[in-house]
Residue frames relative to the residue before (quaternion, step in Angstrom):
aa qw qx qy qz dx dy dz
M 1.0000 0.0000 0.0000 0.0000 0.00 0.00 0.00
L 0.4542 -0.7016 0.4800 0.2665 3.57 -0.87 0.93
S 0.4448 -0.6706 0.5241 0.2789 3.55 -1.07 0.79
I 0.6567 -0.5135 0.3657 0.4140 3.57 -1.24 0.33
Y 0.6398 0.5256 -0.3283 0.4546 3.59 1.09 -0.69
T 0.6505 0.5052 -0.3071 0.4768 3.57 1.00 -0.84
S 0.6640 0.5044 -0.3017 0.4622 3.58 0.91 -0.91
T 0.6499 0.5189 -0.3114 0.4597 3.57 0.98 -0.87
A 0.6424 0.5276 -0.3163 0.4571 3.56 1.00 -0.85
L 0.6577 0.5056 -0.3048 0.4679 3.58 0.98 -0.82
I 0.6526 0.5045 -0.3143 0.4700 3.59 0.96 -0.85
L 0.6626 0.5011 -0.3024 0.4674 3.57 0.93 -0.89
S 0.6148 0.5510 -0.3437 0.4475 3.58 1.04 -0.76
Y 0.6657 0.4907 -0.2985 0.4765 3.56 0.92 -0.89
L 0.6702 0.5002 -0.3011 0.4581 3.58 0.93 -0.88
Y 0.6032 0.5345 -0.3525 0.4756 3.59 1.05 -0.72
G 0.6903 0.4873 -0.2781 0.4568 3.54 0.85 -0.99
S 0.6658 0.5411 -0.2933 0.4218 3.56 1.12 -0.70
I 0.4745 0.6583 -0.4607 0.3595 3.60 1.21 -0.17
P 0.2336 -0.8173 0.5124 0.1221 3.64 -0.34 1.21
T 0.1835 -0.8504 0.4845 0.0915 3.54 0.52 1.24
A 0.6903 0.4919 -0.2892 0.4448 3.58 0.77 -1.02
I 0.6667 0.5077 -0.3026 0.4540 3.57 0.96 -0.86
W 0.7023 0.4677 -0.2753 0.4607 3.56 0.76 -1.03
L 0.6890 0.4720 -0.2955 0.4639 3.59 0.86 -0.90
G 0.6395 0.5345 -0.3258 0.4463 3.59 0.99 -0.81
K 0.6780 0.4749 -0.2864 0.4826 3.55 0.99 -0.84
A 0.6708 0.5130 -0.3012 0.4428 3.58 0.98 -0.84
M 0.7556 0.4056 -0.2104 0.4694 3.58 0.91 -0.94
Y 0.8359 0.1715 -0.0392 0.5199 3.58 0.97 -0.88
G 0.4314 -0.6973 0.4678 0.3299 3.58 1.23 -0.16
I 0.5656 0.6005 -0.3566 0.4385 3.56 1.22 0.58
D 0.2564 -0.7039 0.6398 0.1714 3.53 -1.09 0.81
V 0.3678 -0.7771 0.4637 0.2139 3.59 -0.31 1.25
R 0.5653 0.6073 -0.3884 0.4009 3.61 1.18 -0.35
E 0.6394 0.5290 -0.3222 0.4555 3.58 1.25 -0.31
Y 0.7424 0.3373 -0.1925 0.5460 3.59 1.28 -0.08
G 0.8079 0.3011 -0.2053 0.4631 3.53 -1.35 0.21
S 0.8287 -0.1598 0.1516 0.5145 3.54 -0.86 -1.04
G 0.4693 -0.6849 0.4373 0.3454 3.58 1.24 -0.34
N 0.5674 0.6004 -0.3778 0.4182 3.56 1.29 0.09
A 0.3579 -0.7228 0.5517 0.2124 3.56 -1.10 0.73
G 0.4435 0.6826 -0.4634 0.3501 3.54 0.50 1.21
A 0.7346 -0.4298 0.2999 0.4309 3.54 -1.34 0.08
T 0.6306 0.5586 -0.3415 0.4167 3.60 0.94 -0.85
N 0.7083 0.4436 -0.2651 0.4809 3.56 0.80 -0.98
T 0.6081 0.5489 -0.3510 0.4535 3.58 1.11 -0.62
F 0.6283 0.5140 -0.3228 0.4866 3.58 0.99 -0.83
R 0.6757 0.5197 -0.2946 0.4319 3.54 0.89 -1.01
I 0.7644 0.3908 -0.1945 0.4745 3.58 0.88 -0.95
L 0.8317 0.2515 -0.0881 0.4871 3.57 0.81 -1.02
G 0.5096 -0.6694 0.4145 0.3469 3.58 1.24 -0.17
K 0.7577 -0.4455 0.2586 0.4008 3.54 -1.36 0.08
K 0.5688 0.6100 -0.3966 0.3834 3.62 1.06 -0.58
A 0.7307 0.3363 -0.2078 0.5566 3.56 1.09 -0.69
G 0.6491 0.5727 -0.3185 0.3864 3.58 1.00 -0.82
I 0.6568 0.5296 -0.3211 0.4301 3.59 0.93 -0.86
P 0.6742 0.4699 -0.3213 0.4706 3.66 0.81 -0.83
V 0.6314 0.5263 -0.3353 0.4604 3.59 0.99 -0.79
L 0.6477 0.5249 -0.3136 0.4546 3.57 0.94 -0.91
I 0.6849 0.4933 -0.2906 0.4506 3.59 0.83 -1.00
I 0.6871 0.4808 -0.2915 0.4602 3.58 0.85 -0.94
D 0.6535 0.5096 -0.3223 0.4575 3.59 0.96 -0.80
I 0.6176 0.5190 -0.3408 0.4828 3.58 1.09 -0.67
L 0.6619 0.5137 -0.3012 0.4553 3.57 0.94 -0.91
K 0.5773 0.5811 -0.3815 0.4283 3.59 1.10 -0.62
G 0.7037 0.4542 -0.2645 0.4781 3.57 0.83 -0.96
F 0.6497 0.5263 -0.3097 0.4527 3.57 1.00 -0.87
T 0.6849 0.4883 -0.2803 0.4626 3.57 0.87 -0.98
A 0.6632 0.5139 -0.3092 0.4477 3.57 0.88 -0.94
T 0.6692 0.5064 -0.3025 0.4518 3.58 0.90 -0.90
N 0.7065 0.4649 -0.2631 0.4643 3.58 1.01 -0.77
L 0.4228 0.6815 -0.4804 0.3550 3.59 1.23 0.15
V 0.4799 0.6757 -0.4271 0.3615 3.58 1.25 -0.29
Y 0.6268 0.5614 -0.3360 0.4232 3.59 1.10 -0.65
F 0.7023 0.4660 -0.2631 0.4694 3.59 1.18 -0.54
V 0.5210 0.6359 -0.4169 0.3879 3.57 1.26 -0.16
G 0.2499 -0.8207 0.4784 0.1874 3.56 1.07 -0.79
K 0.5726 0.6174 -0.3669 0.3953 3.57 1.27 0.06
Y 0.7756 0.2961 -0.1448 0.5383 3.57 1.13 -0.64
S 0.3746 -0.7245 0.5378 0.2133 3.56 -1.08 0.77
P 0.5285 -0.6342 0.4571 0.3309 3.61 -0.90 0.90
G 0.7550 0.3576 -0.2831 0.4711 3.54 -1.00 0.88
T 0.6251 0.5261 -0.3477 0.4600 3.58 1.23 -0.22
V 0.6334 -0.5281 0.4032 0.3967 3.54 -1.26 0.39
Q 0.6360 0.5406 -0.3280 0.4424 3.58 1.00 -0.81
F 0.6260 0.5339 -0.3217 0.4685 3.57 1.04 -0.81
A 0.6801 0.4897 -0.2841 0.4658 3.58 0.86 -1.00
N 0.6604 0.5158 -0.3113 0.4483 3.58 0.98 -0.84
F 0.6807 0.4717 -0.3038 0.4711 3.60 0.93 -0.82
Q 0.5491 0.5774 -0.3904 0.4610 3.58 1.17 -0.48
L 0.6659 0.5037 -0.2961 0.4640 3.56 0.91 -0.95
V 0.6404 0.5274 -0.3257 0.4536 3.59 0.98 -0.85
L 0.6702 0.4988 -0.2971 0.4624 3.58 0.91 -0.91
G 0.6601 0.5122 -0.3040 0.4577 3.57 0.95 -0.88
L 0.6626 0.5003 -0.3024 0.4682 3.55 0.95 -0.87
T 0.6133 0.5464 -0.3442 0.4547 3.58 1.09 -0.68
A 0.6430 0.5112 -0.3138 0.4762 3.57 1.05 -0.79
I 0.6389 0.5221 -0.3251 0.4621 3.59 1.01 -0.78
V 0.6141 0.5281 -0.3384 0.4790 3.58 1.03 -0.79
G 0.6447 0.5240 -0.3147 0.4591 3.56 1.02 -0.82
H 0.6491 0.5131 -0.3174 0.4634 3.58 1.01 -0.78
I 0.6913 0.4704 -0.2751 0.4746 3.58 0.95 -0.88
F 0.7873 0.1433 -0.0567 0.5970 3.58 1.05 -0.84
P 0.0068 -0.8605 0.5091 -0.0155 3.61 0.51 1.18
V 0.4412 -0.7040 0.4948 0.2547 3.55 -0.81 1.01
F 0.6773 0.5035 -0.2879 0.4527 3.60 1.16 -0.56
A 0.7737 0.2930 -0.1650 0.5369 3.60 1.25 -0.09
G 0.6670 -0.5482 0.3011 0.4049 3.55 0.92 0.92
F 0.5647 -0.6405 0.3581 0.3778 3.57 1.19 0.62
R 0.5664 0.5360 -0.4081 0.4747 3.59 1.16 0.67
G 0.1074 0.8330 -0.5280 0.1257 3.54 -0.09 1.32
G 0.6835 -0.4598 0.3640 0.4346 3.54 -1.13 -0.74
K 0.6901 -0.4745 0.3522 0.4178 3.54 -1.29 -0.35
G 0.4822 -0.7284 0.3926 0.2877 3.57 1.26 -0.15
I 0.3565 0.7643 -0.4859 0.2293 3.60 1.20 0.23
A 0.6785 0.4766 -0.2995 0.4720 3.61 0.88 -0.91
T 0.6490 0.5024 -0.3119 0.4787 3.59 1.00 -0.80
L 0.6097 0.5405 -0.3308 0.4761 3.56 1.11 -0.72
F 0.6469 0.5135 -0.3268 0.4595 3.57 0.97 -0.83
G 0.6303 0.5250 -0.3308 0.4664 3.58 1.01 -0.78
M 0.6303 0.5390 -0.3191 0.4586 3.54 1.09 -0.75
I 0.7209 0.4271 -0.2676 0.4756 3.60 0.74 -1.01
L 0.5658 0.5790 -0.3820 0.4458 3.58 1.21 -0.45
A 0.6751 0.4705 -0.2813 0.4937 3.56 1.06 -0.77
V 0.6797 0.5024 -0.2874 0.4505 3.59 1.00 -0.84
H 0.8001 -0.0474 0.0803 0.5926 3.58 0.86 -0.98
P 0.2333 -0.8345 0.4829 0.1264 3.61 0.23 1.27
A 0.6803 0.5078 -0.3107 0.4276 3.59 0.82 -0.94
A 0.6872 0.4755 -0.2834 0.4705 3.59 0.86 -0.96
S 0.6674 0.4928 -0.3076 0.4658 3.59 0.95 -0.81
A 0.6078 0.5470 -0.3552 0.4529 3.60 1.10 -0.64
L 0.6639 0.4870 -0.3032 0.4797 3.58 0.96 -0.83
A 0.6448 0.5129 -0.3192 0.4683 3.58 1.01 -0.81
S 0.6445 0.5196 -0.3240 0.4578 3.58 1.06 -0.72
I 0.5961 0.5449 -0.3607 0.4665 3.57 1.13 -0.59
V 0.6208 0.5297 -0.3261 0.4771 3.56 1.05 -0.81
F 0.6447 0.5305 -0.3047 0.4583 3.57 0.97 -0.94
I 0.6867 0.4923 -0.2882 0.4505 3.59 0.82 -1.02
I 0.6415 0.5243 -0.3262 0.4551 3.58 0.95 -0.85
M 0.6775 0.4849 -0.2890 0.4715 3.56 0.92 -0.93
L 0.6435 0.5246 -0.3228 0.4545 3.58 1.02 -0.78
M 0.6513 0.5089 -0.3148 0.4667 3.59 0.99 -0.80
I 0.6818 0.4921 -0.2791 0.4638 3.56 1.06 -0.79
T 0.8214 0.2916 -0.1125 0.4770 3.56 0.77 -1.09
R 0.2381 -0.7820 0.5169 0.2542 3.59 1.14 -0.77
Y 0.5234 0.5757 -0.4349 0.4534 3.57 1.24 0.46
V 0.3196 -0.7592 0.5328 0.1941 3.60 -0.46 1.16
S 0.6386 0.5443 -0.3302 0.4322 3.58 0.96 -0.86
L 0.6783 0.4784 -0.2893 0.4769 3.59 0.85 -0.94
S 0.6544 0.5118 -0.3081 0.4635 3.56 0.96 -0.87
S 0.6346 0.5311 -0.3225 0.4596 3.58 1.03 -0.78
M 0.6689 0.5028 -0.3000 0.4580 3.55 0.92 -0.89
I 0.6789 0.4749 -0.2931 0.4771 3.58 0.91 -0.87
G 0.6394 0.5254 -0.3224 0.4596 3.58 1.03 -0.79
S 0.6794 0.4799 -0.2883 0.4744 3.58 0.94 -0.88
F 0.6332 0.5222 -0.3301 0.4663 3.59 1.09 -0.68
S 0.6608 0.5117 -0.3093 0.4537 3.59 1.08 -0.70
Y 0.5529 0.6612 -0.3824 0.3331 3.59 1.14 -0.63
P 0.7121 0.4151 -0.2939 0.4840 3.66 0.70 -0.88
L 0.6140 0.5481 -0.3523 0.4455 3.59 1.07 -0.67
I 0.6443 0.5194 -0.3156 0.4642 3.57 1.01 -0.83
I 0.6559 0.5061 -0.3142 0.4636 3.59 0.94 -0.87
I 0.6868 0.4899 -0.2839 0.4557 3.57 0.87 -0.98
L 0.7308 0.4496 -0.2447 0.4517 3.59 0.90 -0.92
F 0.8242 0.2732 -0.1070 0.4844 3.58 0.95 -0.87
F 0.8035 0.2505 -0.1149 0.5277 3.60 1.12 -0.57
N 0.2457 0.8229 -0.4856 0.1632 3.57 1.19 0.44
E 0.6786 0.5152 -0.2955 0.4321 3.58 1.03 -0.77
T 0.7457 0.3997 -0.2195 0.4858 3.60 1.09 -0.62
A 0.6316 0.5383 -0.3359 0.4455 3.60 1.15 -0.52
T 0.4453 -0.6678 0.5223 0.2880 3.56 -1.12 0.67
R 0.6463 -0.5136 0.3870 0.4107 3.57 -1.24 0.34
T 0.6257 0.5430 -0.3354 0.4485 3.56 1.05 -0.77
Q 0.6501 0.5164 -0.3153 0.4596 3.59 0.97 -0.83
I 0.6501 0.5065 -0.3132 0.4720 3.58 1.00 -0.83
L 0.6559 0.5027 -0.3032 0.4745 3.58 0.94 -0.92
F 0.6425 0.5250 -0.3176 0.4590 3.56 0.97 -0.87
A 0.6403 0.5351 -0.3234 0.4463 3.58 0.94 -0.89
I 0.6572 0.5011 -0.3033 0.4744 3.58 0.99 -0.83
V 0.6538 0.5163 -0.3055 0.4611 3.56 0.95 -0.93
V 0.6249 0.5548 -0.3283 0.4404 3.57 1.01 -0.85
S 0.6696 0.5047 -0.3052 0.4515 3.56 0.87 -0.94
V 0.6495 0.5046 -0.3103 0.4767 3.57 1.06 -0.75
L 0.6698 0.5064 -0.3006 0.4523 3.58 0.90 -0.91
V 0.6230 0.5352 -0.3425 0.4561 3.58 1.02 -0.75
M 0.6374 0.5149 -0.3227 0.4737 3.57 1.01 -0.78
I 0.6591 0.5155 -0.3078 0.4529 3.58 0.97 -0.87
T 0.7128 0.4594 -0.2649 0.4590 3.58 0.89 -0.93
H 0.6996 0.4360 -0.2659 0.4997 3.58 1.26 -0.23
Q 0.2319 0.8084 -0.5136 0.1699 3.58 1.15 0.51
K 0.6708 0.4899 -0.3055 0.4655 3.59 0.90 -0.89
N 0.6298 0.5295 -0.3287 0.4635 3.56 1.08 -0.74
I 0.6318 0.5304 -0.3248 0.4626 3.55 1.03 -0.81
E 0.6422 0.5217 -0.3180 0.4629 3.57 0.98 -0.85
R 0.6749 0.4819 -0.2969 0.4735 3.59 0.95 -0.87
L 0.6193 0.5409 -0.3420 0.4549 3.58 1.05 -0.72
L 0.6714 0.4992 -0.2912 0.4639 3.56 0.96 -0.89
K 0.7079 0.4295 -0.2478 0.5030 3.57 1.15 -0.66
G 0.4603 -0.6957 0.4344 0.3396 3.58 1.30 -0.13
K 0.5458 0.6395 -0.3793 0.3864 3.58 1.20 0.46
E 0.4663 0.6827 -0.4518 0.3351 3.60 1.23 0.01
S 0.4195 -0.7136 0.5057 0.2430 3.59 -0.93 0.93
K 0.3528 -0.7199 0.5594 0.2109 3.54 -1.13 0.74
V 0.5714 -0.6069 0.4286 0.3486 3.54 -1.16 0.64
N 0.3270 -0.7374 0.5643 0.1756 3.54 -1.14 0.76
F 0.1825 -0.8250 0.5294 0.0762 3.60 -0.38 1.23
R 0.6855 0.5659 -0.2752 0.3662 3.56 1.12 -0.54
K 0.8076 -0.1635 0.1646 0.5422 3.56 0.55 -1.08
K 0.7071 -0.4166 0.3401 0.4591 3.53 -1.32 0.07
K 0.3502 -0.7495 0.5308 0.1839 3.52 -0.90 0.97
D 0.4796 -0.6391 0.5127 0.3142 3.55 -1.05 0.78
I 0.3727 -0.7275 0.5302 0.2254 3.55 -0.88 0.93
T 0.0510 0.8068 -0.5778 0.1122 3.53 -0.25 1.34
N 0.7373 -0.3777 0.2968 0.4750 3.53 -1.29 -0.16
E 0.5874 0.5810 -0.3692 0.4255 3.57 1.13 -0.63
A 0.6703 0.5078 -0.2947 0.4539 3.54 1.06 -0.80
L 0.6369 0.5507 -0.3255 0.4303 3.56 1.22 -0.34
L 0.3932 0.7184 -0.4882 0.3016 3.57 1.26 0.10
P 0.4792 -0.6887 0.4573 0.2949 3.62 -0.90 0.83
């Protein structure tokens, strides 16, 4: 049976993840629900695509913090000691709960985003060094291609490789397995993006200014 502290941490993790940053900020700043444009997702990628960096950067930062904060709630449970397998496993549970909240937010009719930024916040809390290297891969790919979806997939694919190649001795088996599962799930959730990339129809991120909402932005 779960203790009151464990249950509270899980509930808070879901609620943190459920904060619909892109939706609230888009409506507050532009009167726009980003789910009605672009990919239809309430995440940082679609916010960048539709509203540009002025809205995209805050959404990205807050969504990352959601995953990071939720995962670190393990320190307040008091049941697990840092460095133990149980501690690492409960971190993963809390982080995944936040991601579920982001994808199915209770504050936005259970229509959220894909959870990539929240996932990054989670892995940043679980394994800072490996996630930092994976983020460098992501940034390099984003600067080269300007495709957030492609950069996300390559960054997530590099994460388990980085752990296995550089941190195999310190990472737990659960962390390694989780890293592999994450890379597979990211590929699965980006099937439509992969199809658009192959057809040359995937939208590139807008680093400069707010993008005019045209028919191009209405692509699913």
